[in-house]
C-alpha positions in Angstrom: -41.8 28.8 10.2 -43.4 26.3 7.9 -42.3 25.9 4.3 -44.4 23.7 2.1 -42.2 24.1 -1.0 -40.5 20.9 -2.2 -36.8 20.7 -1.6 -34.2 19.5 -4.1 -32.7 16.0 -3.7 -29.5 17.4 -2.2 -29.6 20.5 0.0 -26.4 22.3 0.9 -25.8 22.6 4.6 -26.3 26.1 5.9 -23.4 28.2 7.1 -23.5 27.6 10.9 -22.1 29.6 13.8 -20.7 27.4 16.6 -21.3 28.8 20.1 -19.2 27.5 22.9 -22.3 26.2 24.7 -25.7 25.1 23.6 -28.4 27.8 23.9 -31.7 26.6 25.2 -35.0 27.7 23.6 -36.8 30.6 25.3 -40.4 30.5 26.4 -41.2 32.8 23.5 -39.6 30.3 21.1 -41.7 27.5 22.6 -45.0 29.4 22.3 -44.3 30.3 18.7 -43.4 26.6 18.0 -46.6 25.4 19.6 -48.6 27.7 17.4 -46.8 26.5 14.3 -47.4 22.9 15.3 -51.1 23.5 15.8 -51.3 24.8 12.2 -49.5 21.8 10.6 -51.6 19.6 8.2 -52.3 15.9 8.8 -50.4 14.9 5.7 -47.2 13.0 5.0 -44.0 15.0 4.9 -40.6 15.8 6.4 -39.8 18.0 9.3 -36.5 19.7 10.4 -35.5 21.1 13.8 -33.0 24.0 14.2 -31.1 25.4 17.2 -30.4 29.0 18.0 -27.3 29.1 15.8 -29.0 27.7 12.8 -27.6 24.2 13.2 -29.8 21.3 12.1 -30.7 19.2 15.1 -32.9 16.5 13.5 -34.6 15.5 10.3 -37.5 13.2 10.4 -40.4 11.9 8.2 -44.0 11.4 9.2 -47.1 9.8 7.8 -49.0 12.5 9.6 -46.9 15.7 10.2 -49.2 17.2 12.8 -49.4 14.0 14.9 -45.7 13.3 14.8 -44.4 16.8 15.4 -46.9 17.3 18.2 -45.6 14.3 20.1 -42.3 16.1 20.6 -43.8 19.2 22.2 -46.8 17.8 24.1 -44.9 15.0 26.0 -42.6 15.4 29.0 -39.3 13.8 27.8 -37.4 14.7 31.0 -33.6 14.6 31.0 -33.5 12.1 28.1 -31.6 12.7 24.9 -34.9 13.6 23.2 -35.6 16.1 26.0 -32.2 17.7 25.5 -32.8 18.0 21.8 -36.4 19.4 22.2 -35.1 22.0 24.7 -32.7 23.4 22.0 -35.3 23.7 19.2 -36.0 27.3 18.2 -37.1 26.8 14.6 -39.1 24.3 12.7 -39.4 23.7 9.0 -41.7 21.2 7.2 -42.2 20.0 3.7 -45.4 18.3 2.6 -45.1 15.5 0.1 -47.6 13.2 -1.6 -46.6 9.8 -0.4 -44.6 8.1 2.3 -42.1 7.0 -0.3 -41.4 10.6 -1.3 -41.0 11.4 2.4 -38.4 8.6 2.7 -36.4 9.9 -0.3 -36.5 13.5 0.9 -35.7 12.6 4.5 -32.5 10.7 3.7 -31.3 13.2 1.1 -31.6 15.8 3.8 -29.8 13.6 6.4 -26.9 13.1 4.0 -26.7 16.8 3.1 -27.2 18.4 6.5 -25.6 15.9 8.9 -28.1 16.5 11.8 -26.8 16.1 15.3 -29.5 13.7 16.5 -29.8 11.4 13.4 -28.1 8.1 12.9 -25.8 9.0 10.0 -24.0 6.7 7.6 -21.2 8.5 5.8 -21.4 8.5 2.0 -18.9 6.0 0.8 -17.4 5.7 -2.6 -19.7 4.5 -5.3 -19.8 0.7 -5.8 -17.8 -0.7 -8.7 -19.2 -2.7 -11.6 -18.0 -5.2 -14.2 -18.7 -3.6 -17.5 -19.1 -5.4 -20.9 -18.3 -2.7 -23.4 -20.5 -2.8 -26.6 -18.4 -3.8 -29.6 -18.2 -6.4 -32.3 -15.8 -8.1 -29.9 -17.0 -6.9 -26.4 -14.3 -6.4 -23.8 -14.5 -6.7 -20.0 -13.6 -3.7 -17.9 -13.6 -2.5 -14.3 -16.0 0.4 -13.9 -17.1 2.9 -11.2 -19.6 5.6 -11.8 -23.1 6.2 -13.3 -24.4 3.4 -15.5 -26.1 3.8 -18.9 -27.9 1.6 -21.4 -25.2 1.6 -24.0 -23.2 -1.1 -22.3 -23.9 -4.1 -20.1 -23.2 -3.7 -16.4 -23.0 -6.5 -13.7 -22.9 -5.7 -10.0 -22.6 -3.7 -7.9 -19.7 -5.4 -6.2 -18.6 -4.7 -2.6 -15.0 -3.9 -3.5 -12.6 -3.4 -6.4 -11.0 -6.7 -5.5 -14.2 -8.5 -6.1 -14.6 -7.0 -9.6 -11.0 -7.8 -10.6 -11.2 -11.3 -9.2 -14.3 -11.9 -11.4 -12.6 -10.5 -14.4 -9.7 -12.9 -13.9 -12.1 -15.8 -13.6 -13.9 -14.9 -16.8 -10.5 -14.6 -18.5 -9.6 -18.1 -17.4 -13.0 -19.7 -18.4 -14.3 -17.6 -21.3 -11.1 -15.9 -22.5 -12.7 -12.5 -23.2 -10.5 -9.6 -24.1 -9.7 -6.8 -21.6 -7.5 -4.6 -23.9 -8.6 -1.0 -24.9 -10.1 -0.5 -28.3 -7.1 1.5 -29.4 -4.8 -1.4 -28.6 -7.3 -3.9 -30.2 -7.4 -2.0 -33.5 -3.7 -1.8 -33.9 -2.5 -5.3 -33.0 -0.6 -7.2 -35.7 0.1 -10.3 -33.6 -1.4 -11.9 -30.4 -0.4 -10.4 -27.1 0.9 -12.3 -24.0 -2.6 -13.0 -22.7 -3.2 -15.2 -25.7 0.0 -17.1 -25.0 -1.1 -17.8 -21.4 -4.6 -18.8 -22.5 -6.4 -15.8 -21.1 -7.7 -14.4 -24.4 -8.7 -15.9 -27.8 -7.0 -13.1 -29.7 -10.0 -11.7 -31.7 -7.7 -8.7 -32.5 -5.9 -10.8 -35.1 -8.8 -13.0 -36.2 -7.8 -16.2 -34.3 -11.5 -16.7 -33.3 -14.5 -16.2 -35.4 -17.1 -13.5 -34.4 -19.7 -16.2 -33.9 -17.5 -18.2 -31.5 -16.5 -15.1 -29.6 -20.2 -14.0 -29.3 -21.0 -17.5 -27.9 -18.3 -17.0 -25.2 -19.7 -13.6 -24.4 -23.2 -15.0 -24.0 -21.9 -17.8 -21.7 -20.0 -15.2 -19.6 -23.2 -13.1 -19.3 -25.2 -16.2 -18.3 -22.6 -17.1 -15.7 -22.8 -13.6 -14.2 -26.6 -13.8 -14.1 -26.5 -17.0 -12.1 -27.0 -19.7 -14.8 -23.8 -21.5 -13.9 -25.1 -25.1 -14.1 -26.6 -24.4 -17.6 -23.3 -23.0 -18.8 -21.4 -26.0 -17.5 -23.9 -28.3 -19.3 -23.4 -26.4 -22.6 -19.6 -26.6 -22.2 -19.8 -30.3 -21.6 -21.9 -30.8 -24.7 -19.4 -28.6 -26.7 -16.5 -30.8 -25.3 -18.2 -34.0 -26.4 -18.9 -32.6 -29.8 -15.3 -31.6 -30.3 -14.1 -35.0 -29.0 -16.4 -36.8 -31.5 -14.9 -34.7 -34.3 -11.4 -35.8 -33.1 -10.5 -32.2 -32.2 -8.9 -33.4 -29.0 -6.8 -30.3 -28.3 -9.8 -28.0 -28.5 -11.8 -30.5 -26.4 -9.1 -30.5 -23.7 -9.3 -26.6 -23.6 -13.0 -26.8 -23.0 -12.4 -29.4 -20.4 -10.0 -27.1 -18.6 -12.7 -24.3 -18.7 -15.2 -26.7 -17.1 -12.7 -27.6 -14.4 -12.0 -23.9 -13.5 -15.7 -23.1 -13.4 -16.5 -26.1 -11.2 -13.8 -25.2 -8.7 -15.1 -21.7 -8.4 -18.7 -22.9 -7.8 -17.4 -25.4 -5.2 -15.5 -22.6 -3.4 -18.6 -20.4 -3.4 -20.7 -23.2 -1.8 -23.9 -22.1 -3.5 -26.8 -24.4 -3.9 -28.3 -22.7 -7.0 -31.3 -25.0 -7.0 -32.6 -23.5 -3.7 -32.8 -20.0 -5.3 -35.4 -18.8 -7.7 -34.3 -16.9 -10.8 -35.5 -13.6 -9.1 -33.5 -14.3 -6.0 -30.0 -14.9 -7.3 -29.2 -11.3 -6.5 -29.4 -10.9 -2.8 -28.1 -8.4 -0.2 -27.4 -9.8 3.3 -27.5 -7.2 6.1 -26.3 -8.0 9.6 -26.1 -5.3 12.4 -24.4 -5.4 15.7 -24.3 -2.7 18.4 -21.8 -2.6 21.3 -19.8 -0.1 23.3 -21.7 2.9 21.9 -20.8 2.0 18.3 -22.6 0.0 15.6 -21.6 -1.9 12.6 -23.8 -2.9 9.6 -22.1 -5.6 7.5 -23.4 -5.7 3.9 -22.7 -8.9 2.0 -23.6 -9.1 -1.7 -24.7 -12.1 -3.8 -24.9 -11.5 -7.5 -25.8 -14.3 -9.9 -25.8 -16.7 -7.0 -22.1 -15.9 -6.3 -21.1 -14.5 -2.9 -18.9 -11.6 -3.8 -17.8 -10.5 -0.4 -18.9 -8.0 2.2 -18.3 -4.4 3.4 -18.7 -3.1 7.0 -20.4 0.3 7.6 -20.1 2.3 10.8 -22.6 5.0 11.5 -22.1 8.1 13.7 -24.5 9.6 16.3 -25.7 6.1 17.2 -26.9 6.8 20.8 -28.6 10.1 19.9 -30.0 8.8 16.6 -31.4 5.6 18.2 -33.1 7.6 20.9 -34.7 9.9 18.3 -35.6 7.1 15.9 -37.3 5.3 18.8 -39.6 8.3 19.1 -40.7 7.9 15.6 -41.7 4.2 16.2 -45.0 5.2 17.6 -47.3 3.2 15.4 -45.7 -0.2 16.3 -43.9 -1.9 19.1 -40.7 -0.2 20.3 -37.7 -1.3 18.3 -34.3 -2.2 19.8 -31.2 -0.1 18.9 -30.0 -2.7 16.4 -33.2 -2.6 14.5 -33.2 1.1 14.4 -29.7 1.2 13.1 -30.5 -1.3 10.4 -33.6 0.7 9.3 -31.5 3.8 9.1 -28.9 2.0 7.0 -31.5 0.6 4.6 -33.2 4.0 4.2 -29.9 5.8 3.5 -27.9 3.2 1.6 -30.5 2.4 -1.1 -31.2 6.0 -2.0 -29.6 6.2 -5.5 -28.4 2.5 -5.3 -30.0 -0.5 -7.1 -32.1 -2.6 -4.8 -31.9 -6.4 -5.2 -35.2 -8.3 -5.1 -34.4 -10.0 -1.8 -32.9 -8.6 1.5 -31.8 -11.1 4.1 -31.7 -9.4 7.5 -30.8 -10.5 11.1 -33.7 -8.3 12.4 -37.2 -7.7 11.1 -37.7 -4.1 10.0 -40.8 -1.9 9.5 -42.8 -3.2 6.4 -43.7 0.4 5.6 -40.0 1.2 5.1 -39.6 -1.7 2.6 -42.8 -0.7 0.9 -41.6 2.9 0.5 -38.2 1.7 -0.7 -39.8 -0.6 -3.3 -42.1 2.2 -4.5 -39.2 4.6 -4.9 -37.1 2.0 -6.7 -40.0 0.8 -8.9 -39.3 -2.9 -8.2 -40.7 -5.5 -5.8 -38.5 -6.0 -2.7 -38.8 -8.9 -0.2 -37.2 -9.2 3.2 -36.3 -12.4 5.1 -35.0 -12.4 8.7 -35.3 -16.0 9.6 -33.7 -17.7 6.5 -32.9 -21.4 6.0 -30.4 -23.4 4.0 -28.1 -21.4 1.8 -29.4 -18.0 2.9 -28.9 -19.0 6.6 -25.2 -19.7 5.8 -24.9 -16.3 4.2 -26.5 -14.5 7.1 -24.4 -16.3 9.7 -21.3 -15.3 7.7 -22.5 -11.7 7.7 -23.2 -11.7 11.4 -19.8 -13.0 12.2 -18.3 -10.4 9.9 -20.2 -7.6 11.7 -19.0 -8.9 15.1 -15.4 -9.1 14.0 -15.4 -5.7 12.3 -17.1 -4.0 15.4 -14.6 -5.6 17.8 -11.7 -4.4 15.6 -13.2 -0.9 15.5 -13.6 -0.7 19.3 -10.0 -2.0 19.8 -8.6 0.6 17.4 -10.6 3.4 18.9 -9.5 2.3 22.4 -5.9 2.4 21.2 -6.4 5.8 19.5 -8.0 7.2 22.7 -5.0 6.0 24.7 -2.6 7.7 22.2 -4.5 10.9 22.3 -4.4 11.0 26.1 -0.7 10.2 26.1 0.0 13.1 23.7 -2.0 15.5 25.9 0.0 14.4 28.9 3.4 14.4 27.1 2.9 18.0 25.8 1.0 19.2 28.9 -1.8 20.5 26.8 -4.6 22.4 28.5 -7.4 20.1 27.0 -10.2 19.2 29.4 -11.9 16.9 26.9 -9.6 14.6 24.8 -12.5 14.2 22.3 -12.1 17.8 21.4 -8.4 17.7 20.7 -7.8 19.0 17.1 -4.5 18.7 15.4 -3.6 20.0 12.0 -0.4 18.8 10.3 1.4 20.4 7.3 3.8 19.0 4.8 5.3 20.3 1.5 6.1 18.0 -1.4 7.6 18.6 -4.9 10.0 17.0 -7.4 13.1 19.2 -7.8 10.9 22.2 -7.4 8.3 21.1 -9.9 4.6 20.9 -9.1 5.0 22.0 -5.4 2.0 21.2 -3.3 1.3 21.4 0.4 -1.0 19.3 2.4 -3.0 19.9 5.6 -4.5 16.9 7.4 -6.8 17.0 10.4 -6.9 14.7 13.5 -10.0 15.2 15.7 -12.3 13.0 17.7 -9.5 10.4 17.9 -9.3 9.8 14.2 -8.2 11.3 10.9 -10.9 13.5 9.4 -10.3 12.9 5.7 -13.3 15.1 4.7 -11.4 18.1 6.2 -8.1 17.5 4.4 -6.9 20.3 2.2 -4.3 20.7 -0.6 -2.7 24.0 -1.6 -0.9 24.6 -4.9 2.3 26.5 -4.1 3.0 29.3 -6.6 5.1 32.5 -6.9 8.1 31.1 -5.0 11.6 29.9 -6.1 11.4 26.2 -7.0 12.5 24.0 -4.1 12.2 26.7 -1.4 10.4 24.7 1.3 10.5 27.6 3.8 8.7 30.0 1.5 6.2 27.2 0.7 5.5 26.7 4.4 5.1 30.4 4.9 2.6 30.6 2.0 0.5 27.6 3.1 0.3 28.6 6.8 -0.7 32.2 5.9 -3.4 31.0 3.5 -4.7 28.5 6.1 -4.9 30.8 9.2 -5.2 34.4 8.0 -9.0 34.5 8.0 -9.2 32.5 11.2 -6.8 34.9 12.9 -8.8 37.9 11.7 -12.0 36.4 13.0 -10.5 35.4 16.3 -9.3 39.0 16.8 -12.8 40.3 16.2 -14.2 38.0 18.8 -11.6 38.7 21.5 -14.0 40.4 23.8 -16.8 37.9 23.2 -17.4 34.3 24.3 -15.2 31.9 22.4 -16.9 31.4 19.0 -15.5 29.2 16.3 -15.6 31.0 13.0 -17.2 29.3 10.0 -15.7 29.0 6.6 -17.5 27.6 3.6 -16.0 24.2 4.1 -12.6 25.1 2.5 -10.1 27.1 4.5 -8.3 28.2 1.4 -10.6 30.2 -1.1 -8.5 29.3 -4.1 -9.6 26.6 -6.5 -6.6 24.4 -5.7 -7.8 23.6 -2.2 -9.6 20.3 -1.8 -13.3 20.8 -0.8 -14.8 19.0 2.1 -17.8 16.7 1.6 -19.9 19.0 3.7 -19.3 22.5 5.1 -17.5 22.2 8.4 -17.3 24.3 11.5 -13.7 25.5 11.3 -11.8 26.5 14.4 -8.2 27.1 15.3 -6.5 23.8 16.2 -5.1 22.9 19.6 -1.8 21.8 18.0 -0.2 22.6 14.7 2.4 19.9 13.6 5.0 20.9 11.0 7.0 18.2 9.2 10.5 19.6 9.7 13.0 20.8 12.2 14.1 24.2 13.5 14.0 25.9 10.1 10.4 25.1 9.3 9.4 25.8 12.9 11.0 29.2 12.7 9.1 30.0 9.6 5.9 28.9 11.2 6.6 31.0 14.3 7.1 34.1 12.1 3.7 33.5 10.4 1.9 33.1 13.7 3.5 36.2 15.1 2.5 38.2 12.1 -1.1 36.9 12.4 -1.2 37.4 16.2 -1.6 33.8 17.0 -0.2 31.8 19.9 3.2 30.4 18.8 2.9 27.7 21.6 0.6 25.8 19.2 3.4 25.0 16.8 5.4 21.8 17.1 7.9 20.6 14.6 8.6 16.9 14.0 12.3 16.6 13.4 13.7 13.3 12.1 16.3 11.6 14.4 19.8 10.4 13.7 19.9 8.4 10.5 16.3 9.4 9.9 15.3 6.2 11.7 11.7 5.8 12.8 11.2 6.1 16.5 14.0 8.6 17.0 12.0 11.7 16.0 12.2 14.7 18.3 9.7 17.4 18.8 10.8 21.0 18.3 8.8 23.8 20.0 8.3 27.3 18.6 8.0 28.9 22.0 11.6 28.1 23.0 11.1 25.0 25.0 13.9 22.4 24.7 13.6 19.5 22.2 11.6 16.6 23.4 12.2 12.9 22.6 9.2 10.8 23.6 10.8 7.4 23.3 10.5 4.9 20.5 7.7 2.9 22.2 5.7 6.0 23.3 2.0 6.0 22.5 2.3 9.8 22.0 5.0 9.4 19.4 3.0 6.8 17.6 0.2 9.3 17.2 2.5 12.0 16.1 4.1 9.7 13.5 0.7 8.5 12.3 -0.5 12.1 11.7 2.9 13.1 10.1 2.9 10.1 7.8 -0.7 10.8 6.7 0.3 14.4 5.9 3.2 13.1 3.9 1.1 10.6 2.0 -1.5 13.2 1.2 1.0 15.7 -0.1 2.9 13.1 -2.2 -0.3 11.8 -3.9 -1.4 15.3 -4.7 2.0 16.4 -6.0 2.3 13.3 -8.3 -1.2 13.9 -9.7 -0.4 17.6 -10.3 3.0 16.7 -11.9 1.4 14.2 -14.2 -1.2 16.8 -15.2 1.5 19.5 -15.8 3.7 17.2 -17.9 1.0 15.6 -20.0 -1.7 18.2 -19.9 -4.3 15.4 -20.2 -4.3 13.2 -17.1 -8.1 13.0 -17.2 -8.2 12.3 -20.9 -5.8 9.4 -20.3 -8.4 7.5 -18.3 -11.0 7.6 -21.1 -11.3 4.3 -23.0 -10.7 4.8 -26.7 -8.7 8.0 -26.4 -5.1 7.1 -27.3 -2.1 9.3 -27.5 -2.8 10.5 -31.1 -6.5 11.4 -30.4 -5.5 13.0 -27.1 -2.9 15.2 -28.8 -5.5 16.3 -31.4 -8.0 17.2 -28.8 -5.5 19.2 -26.7 -4.2 21.0 -29.8 -7.8 21.9 -31.0 -9.1 23.1 -27.7 -5.9 24.4 -26.0 -5.8 22.0 -23.1 -8.0 19.8 -20.8 -10.1 22.7 -19.7 -10.9 23.6 -23.2 -11.8 20.0 -24.0 -14.1 20.0 -20.9 -15.9 23.1 -22.1 -16.4 21.8 -25.6 -19.8 20.4 -26.7 -20.4 16.9 -28.0 -20.7 18.4 -31.6 -17.4 20.3 -31.2 -15.6 17.1 -29.9 -17.0 15.1 -32.8 -15.5 17.6 -35.3 -12.0 16.6 -34.3 -10.3 14.1 -36.7 -10.7 10.5 -35.5 -13.4 11.3 -32.8 -16.7 9.6 -33.6 -20.0 10.9 -32.3 -20.1 7.9 -29.9 -16.6 8.6 -28.6 -17.4 12.3 -28.3 -20.4 11.5 -26.0 -18.1 9.2 -23.9 -15.5 12.0 -23.5 -18.2 14.5 -22.6 -19.7 12.2 -20.0 -16.3 11.5 -18.5 -15.4 15.2 -18.1 -18.7 16.4 -16.7 
C-alpha cells in the first residue's frame, strides 16, 4: 500500500507482535508488491518495508523511488542479507517529498523512531552541553544542556560535561567572570570566596565597573570564538598601559592572565594561523570497523580549541551495511566503514548544529553533504585528506576510535563469557546465549519514606537501560519490603502471565506492551516501545524471605517458580560471598568469589540497587520540598519558589500555569515567568 501523505518528524513505533520464527512472504504478497512497485512515481521520497507481524524491516530514501524500490524486487539477491530481508517483505509504504534534503530528514527521523532491523542505527544520546552566557548587566557563565534560544549567548556544543566545566574554570582564571545565580548576586553584601582566590572580580558589590566587566565579557567571547591571539595582544597592551601608570599590582594580575591563557593554547597545540575564521569550528570524524562492531569517534574543535571526543557505537552494523550498499547504485560500491560513517553523519546532524568543516577519514557521498547543508541552511565542506593541524586532529580521532573499539570488543568478550558461565552454573535451558534475558528487582526507601522499586534488564550481553522501570510503592506499611516486593512483581508480570495463558495452545509468542510494563504514571517509559517477553531468569535482591514472597506471586499468576533466584549476601555482607537462593527448593549455591557467573549476578544486582537508590532519592527530595524541578531554574530562589507553590498548590499546578499567571506572582517578572514555563514544558 502506498501512502503519499507527509509524515511527522518523529513517528511512534507501531505495536508489534513478535513471532517465534520469521514468516516469509507468500507468492500473493510478492505479486501485490510488484504491482505496487510498478505504480510508484519516479520522484524523490522515502520507502519502508514491513514484515508479516507489522515490524519495520528497513527504511530508505531514494532520488527516484520507482528505480530504487524496483531494484530490490527485480534482482536475484540469493542467500545474502538483502535476500533474507526481501523474502520477509509483505508490505510497502512510501512517502513522496520535494527534494533529496527532505528525504534525508524524513529517512533519519523514521530510523530513529522505528528502529528498523536492517538499518545501521545510532542510539540517540543525551543532548550535547553548552557554555551559556546569561544576559544580564553583569553576565554570568553557566553550564547548560537543552534547547538554545536567542535571549542568551551559547558556545558549543561540547562533547562532554567535563569539557564545559573545564572551559568555565579557565574563563574564571583568565577573565574572572561570575558564575553565581542571580538571586545570590542580588543579595551579596560582601565578596564571596571566589573573589578571594581571584576567580571573580566581585561585580556583586561594585568592585569592578560595568565598563571593565563588559570588556572582560567581550574578551571571553572572543576567546571562545577562536580569537585567542588578538585577546592576548589586547591583554599585553592593557598590561603595558597599567605599568606605565605605575599600577604595578593590576599589571601583575593582567600578566598572570596572559600566562594562564598562553599555557592553555600551548597545551591545545593549535596553529590558529592555518585556520580561516569560518573553519575554527570543526568536527573530526573517524570510523573503524572490526569484529562485527563499529565505532565512530567524534572530536570537536570550537574556536580553534580541541574540546575532546566522544565514541559512538551503532547497532545492526552487518545488516545495515549490506542494505546501505544496495542504495549505493549511482556510484562506486562503498566499503563498510564509509557506509557506517555516512549513516552517522545523516543521523547525528539531524537537529544538531553543523560546523562549516567536517574532517573525515573516508570520503563520503557529496549528495549527502549537499542535502545536509540544504537542511541546515549553511555551507558545509568536507576534507578527508587533511594536512598540518587538521591532520593531527584526524590522527588523534582515528587512534581514539581504534582504542574505543578495542575496549568495546574486549568488554563484550568478557560479558559473553560471563553470560555463558551463568547459563552453565544454573543449568539454564538456553540454546542461544544472545537471547538470555534477566530481570532484577530491588526495593529502596528511607525509613519507609518514598519507597520505590526498580527493575533492570540484562539482554544481549549488556544492560538495557532503555527498558529499565521504576515503580512507586503505595498502599503498604512503611518499611515492609516483602509487601513492596509482592506489589512490584504483581504489577510487572500480571499482564504477561495473562497473555501467556491465552497463548498456551499456540506457538510461543511474546506479548507486546506499549513500552512500559507498568501502566501507572510512575513507571519509567522506554525510549521506544519494546517487544516484552517473560525473562529467562528473575533475580531478587534478598534472601529466603524475598524469594518466598516472589514464589507466592508467581504461583498466584501461574508462572514457573524455577525462574526466581534470590541473591543473598554472605557472611559479613562481604562481596564475593553471596549465595543464590532458589524458589523451587534447590539448595543454596555459592559460585565462588572469582566466578565469572557471580561477577555477572553482582553486576546486575548492583545496577538494580543503583537505579532504585537514585529514584528513591529523587522522589524523597520531591516529597520533602515539593519543588525539585523548580530548584533547578536559575533565578528562582527559596522565597519565589514558596510563593509559586503556595499560589498554584504544588509543582504540577505551576507546570499547568500560563506565562501570564506565573508573572502575576509577586517577585516573578515576565522574563522569569517565560524561563519557568520553558523549563517545565
